[in-house]
Each structure stands twice: as C-alpha cells, then as structure tokens.
C-alpha positions in Angstrom: -3.9 -5.1 -28.7 -1.3 -7.7 -29.5 -1.3 -11.3 -28.3 1.6 -10.5 -25.9 -0.3 -7.5 -24.4 -3.4 -9.6 -23.9 -1.4 -12.3 -22.0 0.2 -9.7 -19.7 -2.8 -7.5 -19.2 -5.3 -9.1 -16.8 -8.3 -7.2 -15.6 -9.8 -8.7 -12.4 -13.3 -7.7 -11.6 -13.6 -5.7 -8.3 -15.8 -8.3 -6.7 -13.0 -11.0 -7.2 -10.1 -8.9 -6.0 -8.5 -10.0 -2.7 -7.6 -6.4 -1.7 -9.0 -3.1 -2.7 -7.5 0.4 -2.8 -9.3 3.0 -0.7 -11.0 4.3 -3.8 -12.1 0.8 -4.9 -13.4 0.1 -1.4 -15.4 3.3 -1.4 -16.9 2.4 -4.8 -17.6 -1.2 -3.9 -19.1 -0.6 -0.4 -20.9 2.7 -1.3 -19.0 4.7 1.3 -17.1 7.9 0.7 -13.3 7.9 0.4 -13.2 10.0 3.6 -15.2 7.4 5.5 -13.0 4.5 4.3 -9.9 6.5 5.4 -11.5 7.2 8.8 -12.2 3.5 9.3 -8.6 2.7 8.3 -7.2 5.3 10.7 -9.4 4.0 13.6 -8.6 0.3 12.9 -5.1 0.5 11.4 -4.0 -2.7 13.1 -7.0 -4.8 12.3 -6.8 -7.9 10.1 -8.8 -6.4 7.2 -6.1 -3.9 6.4 -2.9 -4.8 4.5 -0.3 -2.1 4.4 1.8 -1.7 1.3 4.3 0.7 2.6 2.2 3.7 3.7 -0.7 2.8 1.5 -3.6 0.8 3.0 -5.2 -2.0 1.0 -8.6 -3.3 2.2 -9.0 -7.1 2.4 -12.4 -7.3 0.7 -13.9 -10.3 2.3 -12.7 -9.5 5.8 -13.9 -5.9 5.5 -17.3 -7.2 4.4 -17.5 -9.2 7.6 -16.4 -6.2 9.6 -19.1 -4.0 8.0 -21.8 -6.6 8.6 -20.8 -7.2 12.2 -19.6 -3.8 13.5 -21.1 -1.0 11.4 -24.8 -0.6 12.0 -25.1 3.1 11.2 -22.8 5.2 9.1 
C-alpha cells in the first residue's frame, strides 16, 4: 500500500462508528439481520435510525440505549 493509499484509507473499528449498517448492527448486537430490519420497520421514525435515501443506518449509541431500555426479550 502506498503512502497516499494509507492516508485515504481509514478503517474505523465497529465499536467507534457513529452509525452502523443493518449487517454491522446485527453483528455488533448479536441479532439477526432479519430482527434488525424488523426493528427498523417498527420504529422507522425513531431517533436511532438515520436514513440514507432508502437505506437505514443505525445510530450505535442511541440503539444501545433503546436495546437496554425497551428490549427485554427477543
């Protein structure tokens, strides 16, 4: 990898990301993709979802609070 590529290529650990894709959220929280998508569908206007066009992004810290407070059994 050249020096230029190193400067433009930045890998952020999943636990430091502000938003997660559905797949990343499933991996991070230990839920299935299907369960994350169901939660997104049921809470599409909640503050832990950021829409990028038609693709949902999960705000990691806000979703952590939602899981802690609202989800007792999955």
